[in-house]
C-alpha positions in Angstrom: 145.7 4.9 44.2 147.8 4.9 46.9 147.5 1.7 49.6 148.2 2.5 53.2 150.5 -0.2 54.8 148.9 -0.9 58.2 150.8 -2.0 60.7 151.0 -4.7 63.3 149.3 -3.6 66.6 152.0 -2.9 69.4 151.3 -3.7 72.8 151.2 0.4 73.5 148.5 2.6 72.8 146.4 2.8 69.2 148.5 4.3 66.5 147.4 6.0 63.7 147.2 3.3 61.1 144.7 0.8 63.8 142.6 4.1 64.2 142.4 4.0 60.1 141.7 0.5 60.5 138.7 1.0 62.5 137.4 3.9 60.5 137.3 2.2 57.3 135.8 -1.3 59.1 133.8 0.5 61.0 132.5 3.4 58.7 131.7 0.8 55.9 129.5 -0.8 58.1 127.5 2.3 59.3 126.6 2.9 55.7 125.6 -0.9 55.2 123.3 -1.0 58.3 122.2 2.8 57.2 120.9 0.9 53.7 119.1 -1.6 55.2 117.5 0.4 57.9 115.9 2.6 55.1 113.9 -0.5 54.1 112.5 -0.7 57.3 111.9 2.3 58.4 109.9 3.1 55.0 108.2 -0.6 55.0 104.9 1.1 54.2 105.8 3.7 52.0 107.6 0.8 49.6 104.5 -1.1 50.1 102.5 1.6 48.2 104.8 2.8 46.0 105.6 -1.5 44.6 102.6 -3.5 45.9 100.0 -1.0 44.5 98.0 -3.8 42.7 97.2 -5.1 45.9 94.7 -3.7 49.0 96.4 -1.5 51.3 96.5 -4.6 54.1 97.9 -7.0 51.2 100.6 -4.6 50.5 101.6 -4.0 54.0 102.4 -7.5 54.2 104.2 -8.0 51.0 106.2 -4.9 52.1 107.1 -6.9 55.3 108.3 -10.2 53.8 110.1 -8.3 51.8 112.1 -6.6 54.5 112.3 -9.9 56.1 113.7 -11.7 53.2 117.0 -9.7 54.0 116.8 -11.0 57.3 116.3 -14.4 56.4 119.0 -14.8 54.0 121.5 -13.2 56.2 123.1 -16.5 56.8 123.3 -17.4 53.6 125.8 -14.6 52.8 127.7 -15.5 56.1 128.8 -19.2 54.5 129.0 -17.7 50.8 131.0 -14.6 52.1 133.0 -16.6 55.2 134.1 -19.3 52.8 135.7 -16.1 50.5 137.1 -14.4 53.2 138.7 -18.0 54.4 140.2 -18.3 51.4 140.9 -15.2 49.8 141.1 -12.5 52.4 139.2 -10.2 54.5 139.5 -7.1 52.4 138.7 -8.0 49.0 135.6 -9.7 50.6 134.2 -6.8 52.6 134.9 -4.5 49.3 132.4 -6.7 47.3 130.2 -6.7 50.0 130.2 -2.8 50.2 129.8 -2.9 46.8 126.7 -5.0 46.9 124.9 -3.4 49.5 125.7 0.0 47.8 124.7 -0.2 44.4 121.3 -2.5 45.7 120.2 0.6 47.6 120.9 2.6 45.2 119.2 1.2 42.4 116.2 0.8 45.0 115.8 5.1 44.5 116.1 4.5 41.0 113.4 1.9 40.7 110.1 2.5 38.9 107.3 1.8 40.8 104.3 -0.7 39.9 102.3 2.0 38.6 104.7 2.2 36.1 106.7 -1.3 35.5 103.9 -3.7 36.7 104.9 -7.0 38.2 108.6 -6.3 37.4 108.8 -4.1 39.9 108.0 -5.7 43.3 110.5 -8.6 41.7 113.3 -6.3 41.0 112.8 -4.4 44.6 112.8 -8.4 46.3 115.5 -9.6 44.3 117.5 -6.2 45.4 116.4 -7.3 49.3 117.8 -10.3 48.6 121.2 -8.8 47.5 121.3 -6.4 50.9 120.7 -9.6 53.2 123.0 -11.5 51.5 125.9 -8.4 51.4 125.4 -7.8 55.1 125.7 -11.5 55.7 129.2 -11.2 55.0 130.0 -7.5 55.8 129.9 -7.8 59.6 132.2 -11.4 60.0 134.7 -9.7 58.3 135.1 -5.9 59.3 134.9 -8.0 63.2 137.4 -9.8 61.9 139.9 -7.8 60.1 139.5 -5.3 63.1 140.2 -8.2 65.8 143.2 -9.5 63.7 145.3 -5.6 63.6 144.6 -5.6 68.0 146.9 -6.4 70.4 146.2 -8.9 72.7 144.5 -7.1 76.0 142.3 -4.7 73.3 140.1 -6.5 71.3 137.0 -5.4 72.9 137.8 -2.3 73.1 139.1 -2.3 69.5 135.9 -4.5 68.1 133.2 -2.7 70.1 134.0 0.1 67.6 132.4 -2.0 64.8 129.9 -2.9 67.2 128.6 0.9 67.5 128.0 0.7 63.7 124.7 -1.0 63.8 122.9 1.6 66.0 124.8 4.6 64.2 123.5 3.2 61.3 119.9 3.3 62.3 120.4 6.8 64.4 121.6 7.8 60.3 119.1 6.6 58.6 116.7 8.1 61.4 117.6 11.6 60.6 117.8 11.3 57.4 114.2 10.1 56.7 113.2 12.9 58.9 115.4 16.1 57.5 114.1 14.7 54.1 110.4 14.7 55.6 110.7 17.9 57.1 111.8 19.5 53.9 110.1 17.9 51.1 106.4 17.9 53.4 104.3 14.7 53.9 102.4 14.4 50.5 105.7 14.8 48.8 107.4 12.3 50.3 105.2 9.8 50.2 105.1 10.5 46.5 108.9 11.0 45.6 110.9 12.6 48.2 111.5 8.7 50.1 113.9 8.5 47.1 116.3 10.9 48.1 117.3 8.8 50.9 118.2 5.8 49.0 119.9 8.1 46.3 121.9 10.0 48.9 123.3 6.3 49.8 125.7 6.5 46.6 127.9 9.0 48.4 128.5 7.0 51.1 129.6 4.2 49.3 131.8 6.1 47.0 133.9 7.2 50.2 133.8 4.1 52.2 135.1 2.1 49.0 137.5 4.5 48.0 138.9 4.4 52.2 138.8 0.4 52.0 140.5 0.3 48.7 143.9 1.9 50.9 143.8 -0.8 53.4 146.1 -4.1 53.3 145.1 -7.3 53.9 144.7 -8.7 57.4 148.6 -9.0 58.8 147.4 -12.5 60.6 145.5 -13.9 57.8 148.5 -12.6 54.5 151.2 -14.3 57.3 148.8 -17.5 57.7 148.3 -17.5 54.0 152.1 -16.9 53.0 152.9 -19.9 55.3 150.3 -21.9 53.1 148.6 -22.7 56.0 144.8 -21.1 54.8 142.1 -23.5 54.7 141.3 -25.1 51.0 138.0 -25.8 52.4 136.6 -23.3 55.0 132.8 -24.8 55.4 133.9 -28.6 55.9 136.5 -27.4 58.3 134.0 -25.3 60.1 130.7 -27.3 60.6 131.8 -30.6 59.5 134.2 -30.6 62.0 132.5 -31.7 65.2 134.8 -29.9 67.9 134.3 -26.7 65.8 130.8 -27.5 64.5 130.2 -27.7 68.9 131.9 -24.3 69.1 129.9 -22.6 66.7 126.3 -24.2 68.7 127.8 -22.8 71.8 128.6 -19.5 70.0 124.5 -18.9 68.9 122.8 -20.6 71.8 125.0 -19.4 74.7 125.5 -16.4 73.5 123.9 -14.7 70.3 120.7 -15.7 70.3 120.1 -13.8 74.0 122.3 -11.1 72.5 120.0 -10.8 69.4 116.8 -10.6 71.4 117.6 -8.3 73.7 119.2 -6.0 70.9 116.2 -6.0 68.7 114.1 -5.4 71.6 115.9 -2.4 72.8 115.7 -0.8 69.7 113.5 -2.2 67.5 110.6 -3.4 69.5 110.6 -0.7 71.9 109.9 1.7 68.9 107.1 -1.0 67.6 105.5 -0.7 71.1 105.5 3.1 71.4 104.1 3.1 67.8 102.0 0.3 67.0 100.8 -0.4 70.9 101.0 2.6 73.1 99.8 4.7 69.5 102.5 7.4 69.9 102.7 9.4 66.7 105.8 7.6 64.3 107.4 11.6 64.5 107.6 11.3 68.1 108.9 7.6 68.9 111.7 8.0 66.3 112.6 11.1 68.2 112.6 9.4 71.4 114.4 6.3 70.1 117.1 8.4 68.4 117.9 10.4 71.2 117.9 7.2 73.8 120.9 5.8 71.0 122.5 8.9 71.3 123.0 8.6 74.7 123.9 5.4 75.2 125.9 4.5 71.6 129.2 5.3 73.8 128.3 2.4 75.9 129.2 -0.4 73.1 133.1 0.9 73.9 133.1 1.1 77.8 131.7 -2.2 78.1 133.8 -3.5 74.8 136.4 -1.9 77.1 135.4 -3.5 80.3 135.1 -7.1 78.7 139.2 -6.2 78.3 139.7 -6.7 82.1 136.8 -8.9 83.2 136.2 -11.5 80.7 133.5 -11.2 77.7 130.7 -13.9 79.7 129.8 -11.5 82.5 128.9 -8.7 80.6 127.3 -10.2 77.9 125.6 -12.9 80.0 125.0 -10.4 82.9 123.4 -8.0 80.2 120.8 -10.9 79.0 120.0 -11.5 82.7 119.1 -8.1 83.8 117.1 -7.7 80.6 115.4 -10.6 81.2 114.5 -9.8 84.9 113.6 -6.2 84.2 112.1 -6.0 80.6 108.1 -6.0 82.3 108.6 -3.5 84.7 110.4 -1.1 82.4 107.9 -1.7 79.3 105.0 -1.0 82.1 106.6 2.1 83.3 107.2 3.4 79.2 103.4 2.9 79.5 102.7 4.7 82.6 104.4 7.7 81.2 104.0 7.6 77.1 99.7 6.6 77.3 99.0 7.1 80.8 94.9 6.6 79.6 95.5 3.1 78.1 97.8 2.1 81.4 94.7 3.0 83.5 92.2 1.0 81.1 94.3 -1.8 81.0 93.8 -1.8 84.7 90.1 -0.7 85.5 88.5 -2.1 81.9 87.1 -5.7 81.6 86.9 -7.0 77.8 85.8 -10.6 77.3 85.3 -12.0 74.1 82.8 -14.8 74.7 82.5 -17.9 71.8 82.3 -21.3 71.0 85.8 -22.4 71.5 85.3 -24.8 68.3 85.0 -21.3 66.4 88.2 -19.6 67.9 91.5 -20.5 66.3 95.1 -19.0 67.4 96.4 -15.8 66.1 99.9 -16.9 65.8 100.7 -14.7 62.5 104.6 -13.6 62.8 105.0 -12.7 59.1 101.7 -11.1 58.5 100.4 -13.7 56.0 97.3 -15.3 57.5 93.8 -13.8 56.7 91.4 -14.5 59.8 87.6 -15.0 58.9 86.4 -16.8 61.5 84.0 -14.0 63.8 86.2 -15.2 66.9 89.3 -14.6 65.5 88.4 -11.5 63.8 86.9 -10.2 67.3 90.4 -10.9 68.6 92.2 -9.3 66.1 90.6 -6.3 65.9 90.6 -5.6 70.0 94.6 -6.5 69.9 95.3 -4.2 67.0 93.3 -1.1 68.9 95.6 -2.3 72.1 92.9 -3.3 74.1 93.4 -6.0 76.8 90.7 -8.8 76.6 90.1 -12.3 77.8 88.6 -15.1 76.0 85.6 -16.5 78.0 84.1 -20.1 76.2 80.1 -19.9 75.1 77.9 -22.1 74.4 78.3 -25.0 71.3 76.9 -22.7 68.2 76.7 -19.9 70.3 77.8 -16.4 68.1 80.4 -14.1 69.1 79.6 -11.6 71.9 82.2 -8.8 72.8 81.6 -8.1 76.6 82.7 -4.4 78.0 82.3 -4.1 81.9 79.8 -7.0 81.9 78.0 -5.0 79.2 77.2 -7.3 75.8 77.8 -5.1 72.7 76.9 -6.2 69.2 80.0 -7.7 67.2 79.3 -8.4 63.4 82.9 -8.1 61.8 86.0 -6.8 61.3 85.7 -5.2 57.8 83.4 -2.0 59.0 86.0 -1.0 61.9 83.7 -2.6 64.3 81.9 0.9 65.4 80.1 -0.1 68.0 82.9 -2.1 70.3 85.3 0.9 69.3 82.9 3.1 71.1 82.2 1.0 74.1 86.0 0.6 74.6 86.5 4.7 74.7 83.4 5.3 76.5 84.8 3.0 79.2 88.0 4.9 78.9 90.1 3.5 76.5 92.1 6.8 74.9 91.8 7.2 71.5 94.7 7.6 68.8 96.1 11.0 69.3 94.5 11.6 72.7 95.7 14.3 74.4 97.3 12.5 77.4 99.5 10.3 74.6 103.5 11.9 74.4 103.8 14.1 71.7 106.8 16.2 70.7 106.7 19.2 69.5 110.4 19.1 68.1 113.6 17.4 68.3 114.9 19.2 71.0 111.2 19.2 72.9 113.3 16.8 75.9 112.9 18.7 79.0 109.3 17.7 80.3 109.0 15.2 82.3 106.9 13.3 80.4 109.4 13.0 77.2 112.6 12.8 79.7 111.3 9.5 81.5 110.6 7.9 78.3 114.0 8.7 77.1 115.6 7.8 80.5 113.7 4.4 80.2 114.6 3.8 76.2 118.1 4.9 77.7 117.9 2.0 79.9 117.2 -0.4 77.3 119.9 0.9 74.8 122.3 0.2 77.9 121.2 -3.5 77.9 122.2 -3.6 74.3 125.3 -2.3 74.5 126.6 -4.7 77.0 125.7 -7.6 75.3 126.5 -6.3 72.0 129.9 -4.4 72.9 132.0 -7.4 73.5 130.4 -10.3 71.3 132.7 -9.6 68.2 135.8 -9.8 70.1 134.3 -12.9 71.9 133.0 -14.4 68.3 136.9 -13.8 66.8 138.3 -15.6 69.6 136.1 -18.7 69.7 137.7 -19.8 66.4 140.8 -20.3 64.3 142.0 -17.7 61.7 142.2 -20.2 59.1 138.1 -20.6 59.4 137.5 -17.5 61.4 135.5 -15.7 58.9 132.9 -18.4 58.2 133.3 -19.6 61.9 131.9 -16.3 63.3 129.4 -15.2 60.5 127.0 -17.9 61.1 126.2 -18.2 64.4 126.0 -14.1 64.6 123.5 -13.7 61.4 121.2 -16.9 62.7 121.5 -15.1 66.5 120.6 -11.5 64.9 119.1 -11.8 61.7 116.1 -14.8 62.7 116.2 -14.7 66.3 116.4 -11.1 66.6 115.1 -10.0 63.3 112.2 -12.0 63.4 111.4 -10.4 66.9 109.1 -8.1 66.7 106.7 -9.6 64.4 106.5 -12.8 66.5 106.3 -10.4 69.8 103.3 -8.8 68.3 101.6 -11.9 67.0 101.8 -13.2 71.2 100.0 -10.3 72.2 97.5 -10.5 69.7 97.2 -14.1 70.2 96.8 -13.6 74.5 95.3 -10.4 74.3 98.0 -8.8 76.9 99.9 -6.1 75.6 103.1 -7.3 77.6 103.0 -11.1 76.7 105.3 -10.4 73.6 108.3 -9.7 76.0 107.9 -13.1 76.9 109.9 -14.0 73.5 113.2 -11.9 74.5 113.1 -13.2 78.3 112.9 -17.0 77.1 115.4 -16.9 74.8 117.9 -14.7 76.5 117.1 -17.0 80.1 118.5 -19.7 78.0 121.6 -18.0 77.0 122.3 -17.3 80.4 121.8 -21.1 81.3 123.8 -22.6 78.4 126.4 -19.7 78.4 127.2 -19.7 81.9 127.6 -23.5 82.3 128.9 -24.2 78.1 130.8 -21.2 76.9 134.2 -21.0 77.2 135.7 -17.2 78.4 138.0 -15.9 75.7 139.7 -12.9 76.3 142.8 -14.2 77.3 142.9 -16.2 73.5 145.8 -15.4 71.7 144.5 -15.0 68.5 148.1 -14.9 66.6 148.4 -18.3 67.3 145.5 -19.9 66.5 
């Protein structure tokens, strides 16, 4: 197979070879994100297939934990593959990561269910998820570094912004493939076997991506450094054992990537969760609404990446974090107004109280879904939060049982196992909408976007996506420019994957846990608001501006 020689970027426009570098790096990263998101989108179906020995609630917990495992190991993948990338090279490292990611995804599509091979099925599944997370931890740093090291000075924000579109495009592609397969097979067959098709199709994408990446040469900056014998022999020690560089890693995380991660995950993932789990919008409609917002907003990654070459990385990233922190509450309230107006009205007009002895009430903080509540006070509050009912907790006499008060009327409460028909009937009678209520937004087909209700929600979700593009578009260029060539892959990958894999990846579950603990459907937004605000302060005072750094000289 022939190898494409990639020329170093000049000061002029983008050359044909440079476009190929961006295409090869971006296409592979789109594919990796596609693989990663498939699992998240199909977690409930996968839970039924591989954790079928457990009750439905428990199997969902295990499925979500397996998904979370992929996020948690990403920083370790960043360390492992970052070290290899700084010693061996950029090209070969991200060839390895894409092979691991692609083969893991393809094998999930072939893996027999627990009904066929028993406990081996979930064990193999979790191992594959860990492999995917490790590979993704190494992929992003390699692709971003490779593109940046081909980009001319003054255009790195623009060049690397194409890499920044890949996470959104990967999510968008996974949603499209799932929707198409669901429509073609029908829901019963999709749940039984059709869910495997999106995983199996990925082998075609893998083949194309590997073929394209094999045609690339090593990054010219890295190759020159290696030829001169200046490459690092111990990148981990240099990156994290040296306080001068370690301080930059910490500042990159706290003053940049942490806020970027929570704004990104709020705009794309928590918004989807909020629509489905809190506003009770059906999955088909919720996914279409998110898909349209992504389609309309993705081009702004390029806009803000290019703008960061002119005015700097910090003003755009920190500005996006600040605007998001100031406007998340009104935007999500407007989404409720349009998506489920009856719920908004009920939240304002219906007063629900859980009256109980404080000694019998624990906290409901359950970010990974593994806790099982048994105390009546806790099960009552958990039931109300899962039903999207706003409630307050009032102290009752010592030793008293649990009462649920709806607009001052006492409603008998027994336990959560029977679905609490009395409590549910009371809140419905008081004005809370039931699932499937006629007022809840519902799209008849993918192009049913011109009704005012649908258009307004897409517009609000689009604003959230624009926030995502502001904070995410310039971040790759900033991270590349912060660190010297010899330890760049290692140094930039770790803060990126802690910020996005941990602070961002755990956001949806943690935010909902806050909702459950407080009885306020908007309280989960404090999670991204607080972390984005911390990033604004630390970034403004301590993070250096990097746009004029000459990375060829480092």
